[in-house]
C-alpha positions as CSV (number, residue, x, y, z in Angstrom):
1,M,-12.9,36.1,-18.7
2,R,-10.2,34.7,-21.1
3,H,-11.8,33.3,-24.5
4,T,-10.4,30.7,-27.2
5,D,-11.1,29.8,-30.5
6,P,-14.6,27.7,-30.7
7,N,-12.8,24.5,-31.7
8,E,-10.3,24.6,-29.1
9,A,-13.0,25.7,-26.5
10,I,-14.8,22.4,-27.4
11,R,-11.8,20.4,-27.1
12,A,-11.0,21.7,-23.7
13,A,-14.3,21.4,-22.7
14,T,-14.0,17.5,-23.3
15,E,-11.6,17.2,-21.5
16,A,-12.5,19.5,-18.5
17,A,-15.7,17.2,-18.5
18,V,-13.7,13.9,-18.0
19,G,-11.5,15.7,-15.6
20,L,-14.5,17.2,-13.6
21,R,-16.2,13.9,-13.3
22,E,-13.4,12.5,-11.7
23,L,-12.9,15.1,-8.8
24,N,-14.0,14.4,-5.4
25,E,-16.3,16.6,-3.2
26,R,-13.7,19.0,-1.9
27,S,-12.6,20.0,-5.4
28,R,-16.2,20.1,-6.7
29,E,-17.0,22.6,-3.7
30,I,-14.2,24.7,-4.2
31,F,-15.0,24.7,-7.9
32,K,-18.7,25.5,-7.3
33,R,-17.6,28.5,-4.8
34,I,-15.3,30.1,-7.3
35,V,-17.7,30.3,-9.9
36,E,-20.6,31.3,-7.6
37,T,-18.3,33.9,-6.5
38,Y,-17.6,34.9,-9.9
39,L,-21.2,35.3,-10.8
40,A,-22.2,37.2,-7.5
41,T,-19.7,39.4,-7.9
42,G,-17.8,39.6,-10.8
43,E,-14.3,39.3,-8.5
44,P,-11.9,36.4,-8.3
45,V,-11.6,34.6,-4.9
46,G,-8.4,33.7,-3.3
47,S,-7.8,30.6,-1.4
48,R,-7.7,32.0,2.1
49,N,-11.3,33.5,1.6
50,L,-12.0,30.1,0.2
51,S,-11.1,28.4,3.2
52,R,-13.2,30.2,5.4
53,A,-16.5,29.8,3.4
54,L,-16.0,26.3,2.4
55,P,-18.3,23.8,4.5
56,M,-15.3,21.5,5.5
57,T,-12.1,22.1,7.6
58,L,-9.4,23.3,4.8
59,S,-6.2,25.0,5.3
60,P,-5.5,27.8,2.4
61,A,-2.4,25.7,1.6
62,S,-4.5,22.6,0.6
63,V,-7.1,24.9,-1.0
64,R,-4.6,26.4,-3.0
65,N,-3.3,22.9,-4.1
66,V,-6.9,22.1,-5.5
67,M,-7.1,25.1,-7.1
68,A,-3.7,24.5,-9.0
69,D,-5.6,21.1,-10.2
70,L,-8.7,22.7,-11.4
71,E,-6.3,25.4,-13.2
72,S,-4.4,22.6,-15.0
73,L,-7.8,21.1,-15.9
74,G,-8.7,24.1,-17.5
75,L,-11.7,25.6,-15.5
76,I,-10.2,28.1,-13.4
77,Y,-7.2,31.1,-14.2
78,A,-5.5,34.0,-12.4
79,P,-6.4,37.1,-14.2
80,H,-3.1,38.4,-13.1
81,T,-0.2,37.5,-10.8
82,S,-1.1,36.6,-7.1
83,A,-4.9,37.0,-7.9
84,G,-7.5,35.0,-6.9
85,R,-8.9,32.5,-9.4
86,L,-11.9,33.0,-12.0
87,P,-13.7,30.2,-14.0
88,T,-12.6,30.3,-17.7
89,Q,-15.1,29.9,-20.4
90,T,-15.1,26.2,-20.3
91,G,-15.5,26.2,-16.2
92,L,-18.4,28.2,-16.7
93,R,-19.9,25.8,-19.3
94,L,-19.8,22.8,-17.2
95,F,-20.8,24.8,-14.1
96,I,-24.2,25.1,-16.1
97,D,-24.5,22.2,-17.7
98,G,-23.3,20.0,-14.6
99,L,-23.2,22.1,-11.2
100,L,-25.8,24.7,-11.4
101,E,-28.9,24.0,-9.7
102,I,-31.7,25.9,-11.1
103,G,-34.4,26.8,-9.5
104,D,-37.9,28.3,-10.5
105,I,-39.8,31.7,-10.6
106,T,-41.7,33.0,-8.1
107,E,-45.4,33.0,-7.9
108,Q,-44.9,36.8,-7.6
109,E,-43.1,36.7,-11.0
110,R,-45.2,34.4,-12.6
111,N,-48.6,37.3,-12.2
112,E,-45.7,40.0,-12.8
113,I,-45.5,38.2,-16.3
114,E,-48.5,37.3,-17.0
115,S,-50.4,40.2,-16.2
116,R,-48.0,42.3,-18.1
117,M,-48.4,39.7,-21.3
118,A,-52.2,40.0,-20.9
119,A,-52.5,44.0,-20.4
120,G,-54.3,45.3,-22.9
121,G,-56.6,42.5,-23.8
122,Q,-56.2,39.5,-26.8
123,R,-57.1,41.9,-29.5
124,R,-53.6,44.0,-29.2
125,A,-51.2,43.5,-32.4
126,I,-48.8,40.3,-32.1
127,E,-45.7,43.2,-32.6
128,D,-47.2,44.7,-29.2
129,F,-46.8,41.2,-27.5
130,L,-43.4,40.4,-28.9
131,V,-42.2,44.1,-27.8
132,E,-43.9,43.8,-24.4
133,A,-42.1,40.2,-24.0
134,G,-39.0,41.7,-25.3
135,D,-39.0,44.6,-22.6
136,M,-40.0,42.8,-19.7
137,L,-37.5,40.0,-19.6
138,S,-35.0,42.8,-20.0
139,G,-36.2,44.6,-17.0
140,L,-36.4,41.6,-14.9
141,A,-33.1,40.2,-15.9
142,R,-31.3,43.5,-16.2
143,C,-30.3,42.7,-19.9
144,A,-30.8,43.4,-23.4
145,G,-34.1,41.5,-24.4
146,V,-34.7,39.9,-27.9
147,V,-37.2,38.4,-29.8
148,L,-37.0,36.8,-33.0
149,V,-40.4,36.3,-35.0
150,D,-40.9,34.4,-38.1
151,K,-43.4,37.2,-40.4
152,Q,-45.0,34.3,-42.6
153,S,-46.8,33.3,-38.6
154,K,-48.8,36.9,-38.7
155,R,-52.3,36.8,-39.6
156,L,-53.6,38.4,-43.1
157,K,-56.0,41.4,-43.5
158,Q,-56.0,42.3,-47.1
159,V,-53.6,42.7,-50.0
160,E,-54.0,45.1,-52.7
161,F,-51.6,45.8,-56.3
162,V,-51.0,49.3,-57.5
163,N,-49.7,49.6,-61.0
164,L,-46.4,51.6,-61.2
165,G,-46.3,51.3,-65.0
166,Q,-43.0,50.4,-66.7
167,G,-43.4,46.5,-65.6
168,R,-43.4,46.9,-62.4
169,A,-46.5,46.9,-59.3
170,L,-46.5,47.9,-55.6
171,A,-48.0,44.8,-53.9
172,V,-49.7,46.1,-50.1
173,L,-50.1,43.7,-47.8
174,V,-52.2,44.7,-44.7
175,G,-51.9,42.4,-41.6
176,E,-54.5,41.8,-38.7
177,D,-52.3,43.8,-36.6
178,G,-52.8,47.0,-38.7
179,D,-49.2,46.4,-40.0
180,V,-48.7,47.1,-43.4
181,E,-45.7,45.6,-45.6
182,N,-44.6,47.5,-49.5
183,R,-43.0,45.5,-51.9
184,I,-42.2,46.0,-55.8
185,V,-43.4,43.1,-58.2
186,S,-42.1,42.6,-61.6
187,V,-45.0,42.3,-64.1
188,P,-45.0,41.6,-67.6
189,D,-44.9,44.9,-69.7
190,G,-48.4,46.3,-70.9
191,L,-50.3,43.7,-68.1
192,P,-53.5,45.3,-68.3
193,L,-55.2,47.0,-65.2
194,S,-58.3,44.4,-64.8
195,S,-55.3,41.7,-64.3
196,L,-53.9,43.3,-61.3
197,N,-57.5,44.1,-60.1
198,E,-58.4,40.4,-60.4
199,A,-55.6,39.4,-58.7
200,T,-56.3,41.8,-55.9
201,N,-60.2,40.3,-55.6
202,Y,-59.0,36.7,-56.2
203,L,-56.5,37.1,-52.9
204,N,-58.7,39.0,-50.7
205,A,-61.1,36.4,-51.3
206,R,-59.0,33.8,-49.9
207,I,-56.2,34.9,-47.7
208,A,-58.2,36.8,-44.5
209,G,-57.3,35.1,-41.3
210,L,-54.5,33.3,-43.0
211,T,-50.6,33.4,-42.4
212,L,-48.8,34.3,-45.0
213,A,-47.3,30.7,-45.5
214,E,-50.9,29.0,-45.2
215,A,-52.2,31.8,-48.1
216,R,-49.0,30.7,-50.1
217,A,-49.5,27.0,-49.4
218,R,-53.3,27.1,-50.4
219,I,-53.3,29.6,-53.6
220,E,-50.2,27.2,-55.0
221,R,-52.5,24.2,-54.2
222,E,-55.1,25.8,-56.5
223,I,-53.2,27.0,-59.2
224,E,-51.4,23.9,-59.8
225,A,-54.7,21.8,-59.4
226,R,-55.8,24.7,-61.8
227,R,-59.1,25.1,-59.5
228,A,-58.2,28.9,-60.0
229,Q,-60.1,30.7,-62.2
230,L,-57.4,33.1,-63.3
231,D,-55.8,33.6,-66.9
232,E,-52.0,33.1,-66.9
233,L,-51.0,36.5,-66.6
234,T,-52.9,37.1,-63.1
235,A,-51.8,33.9,-62.0
236,R,-48.1,34.8,-62.2
237,V,-49.0,38.0,-60.5
238,V,-50.8,36.4,-57.7
239,T,-47.6,33.7,-57.3
240,D,-44.9,36.2,-57.8
241,G,-46.2,38.8,-55.0
242,L,-46.6,35.8,-52.4
243,A,-43.1,34.7,-53.1
244,I,-41.6,38.3,-52.9
245,W,-43.6,38.4,-49.5
246,S,-42.3,35.3,-48.2
247,G,-38.7,36.4,-48.7
248,D,-35.6,34.1,-48.0
249,G,-33.3,34.1,-45.2
250,G,-33.4,36.9,-42.7
251,D,-36.1,38.9,-45.0
252,R,-38.7,36.2,-43.1
253,K,-37.6,37.3,-39.6
254,S,-38.5,40.4,-37.5
255,L,-36.0,41.1,-34.7
256,I,-36.7,43.4,-31.6
257,V,-33.9,44.4,-29.5
258,C,-34.9,45.9,-25.8
259,G,-33.0,47.4,-22.9
260,R,-29.6,47.9,-24.4
261,A,-29.0,50.5,-21.2
262,H,-29.2,47.9,-18.7
263,L,-25.8,46.6,-20.1
264,L,-24.3,49.9,-18.9
265,E,-25.6,49.5,-15.1
266,D,-22.8,47.4,-14.2
267,V,-20.0,48.6,-15.6
268,K,-17.2,49.5,-13.2
269,A,-14.2,49.5,-15.6
270,M,-12.8,50.7,-19.3
271,E,-12.5,47.1,-19.4
272,D,-16.2,46.3,-18.8
273,L,-17.0,49.4,-21.2
274,E,-15.4,48.0,-23.7
275,R,-16.5,44.5,-23.5
276,V,-20.5,46.5,-23.7
277,R,-19.5,48.4,-26.6
278,L,-18.5,45.3,-28.4
279,L,-21.7,43.8,-27.5
280,F,-23.3,46.4,-29.1
281,E,-21.9,46.3,-32.3
282,D,-23.0,42.5,-32.1
283,L,-26.7,43.5,-31.5
284,D,-26.1,45.8,-34.4
285,A,-24.9,42.9,-36.3
286,K,-28.5,42.0,-37.2
287,K,-27.6,39.3,-40.0
288,D,-25.3,37.3,-37.5
289,L,-27.7,37.7,-34.6
290,I,-30.8,36.4,-36.6
291,Q,-28.5,33.0,-37.6
292,L,-27.7,32.8,-33.9
293,L,-31.3,32.7,-32.5
294,G,-32.3,30.7,-35.4
295,L,-30.5,28.0,-34.3
296,A,-32.5,28.0,-31.2
297,E,-35.7,27.1,-33.2
298,R,-34.6,24.0,-34.0
299,A,-34.0,23.3,-30.4
300,E,-36.4,22.3,-27.2
301,G,-36.1,24.3,-24.3
302,V,-33.9,27.1,-22.9
303,R,-30.7,27.2,-24.9
304,I,-27.5,29.0,-23.7
305,F,-24.7,30.3,-25.8
306,I,-21.5,31.5,-23.8
307,G,-18.5,33.5,-25.3
308,S,-16.8,32.2,-27.7
309,E,-18.9,29.0,-28.6
310,N,-20.3,31.1,-31.4
311,K,-18.6,33.8,-33.3
312,L,-20.7,36.7,-32.7
313,F,-20.1,37.0,-29.2
314,S,-16.0,35.9,-29.5
315,L,-14.9,39.4,-29.2
316,S,-17.5,40.9,-26.3
317,G,-17.5,37.5,-24.5
318,S,-21.3,37.2,-23.5
319,A,-23.9,35.2,-23.2
320,L,-27.4,34.4,-24.6
321,I,-30.3,32.6,-23.0
322,V,-33.0,31.6,-25.2
323,S,-36.2,29.7,-25.8
324,P,-38.5,28.9,-28.6
325,F,-42.1,29.8,-28.3
326,E,-44.7,27.5,-30.3
327,D,-48.3,28.4,-31.5
328,S,-51.3,26.3,-30.7
329,E,-50.5,23.7,-33.2
330,Q,-47.1,23.2,-31.5
331,K,-45.3,24.9,-34.2
332,I,-42.3,26.6,-33.5
333,V,-42.8,30.6,-34.4
334,G,-40.3,32.4,-32.7
335,V,-37.8,32.9,-30.3
336,L,-36.9,35.1,-27.4
337,G,-34.4,35.5,-24.7
338,V,-31.7,38.3,-23.0
339,I,-28.1,39.1,-23.9
340,G,-25.8,40.1,-21.6
341,P,-22.5,39.6,-20.0
342,T,-21.4,36.0,-18.9
343,R,-21.7,36.9,-15.2
344,L,-25.6,36.3,-15.1
345,N,-27.9,34.8,-12.7
346,Y,-28.3,32.0,-14.4
347,A,-30.1,30.0,-12.0
348,R,-33.0,32.6,-12.0
349,I,-33.1,33.8,-15.6
350,I,-33.3,30.4,-17.1
351,P,-36.5,29.7,-15.9
352,M,-37.7,33.1,-16.1
353,V,-37.2,33.0,-19.9
354,D,-38.6,29.4,-20.4
355,Y,-41.7,30.8,-18.3
356,T,-42.1,34.0,-20.8
357,A,-41.9,32.2,-23.5
358,R,-44.5,29.5,-22.9
359,V,-46.8,32.6,-21.9
360,L,-46.3,34.2,-25.2
361,G,-46.8,31.3,-27.3
362,R,-50.5,30.9,-25.6
363,L,-51.0,34.8,-26.6
364,V,-49.6,34.9,-30.4
365,T,-52.0,32.3,-31.5
């Protein structure tokens, strides 16, 4: 599939959308068949085969005339001379947005998703639920599964400060799921050990069961209102410690990628192998991938990114189908979905991602 500059893709999509609305039923049907054949087989389809498959009677010559019109709109192209036609990225996007008939997952698939996610009970660590969700989606969709979650959504259990000397202390944070994180905190030179102990006791009396974001907000309110019975040095250790744990940008996000091997299952040519290699590089670019998934956190429902619509996939020409998931207070706490080639079973995967996100949201709150 050809790939274009993102700005050119937007302009082409706008022009093609206008043209698509003006297509008659015959042209829409031919365009739809070309895209559906590509999604099912990855192969270009020619006018002779199309004329045989259409519900109306059309000669191969008539089909070729329609295909020429679709090509002029930028919806399809010929991969090489005398070949059939494939959808362009613009054509695939318009098909998904306007012609794709999205079904629903089967009752069996619903039961499989719910039983796998619920296995082990509610007492499992949140990390286990996230890995299970990514791995399960990867297997069902035969793609790589991705899950992005805000670390600040994890529930806390306890904290401890350990003096390292020379103006440094080790801050140890333990989550309810047993996860342990360490950070180096700068402290005033000569800070007495009693201040670190006081900071530890003060936090442990207040943070249990709260998320990092909730704990930080509560402590900052107490200190600002001077309800915290802490001296100035201890208060500084408390606030600096919480600030360092909160981090900024990608440091607040935990990214899980599962099932990369599925991306190699349908490799038929060296061109496909090169595309997969580039996609692996995209998956390794965690900072860029986190930023892309962050876009889905600001949207409702399932989002689909195709090829050069996002610079991360401009070379590998891949597709990303993701959905945010919410906690019991309807606050978005993460994103999950799948990454694979543009030739995906969108009609099946979109509702699967949507349903898994809703199940995961119920389990991690």
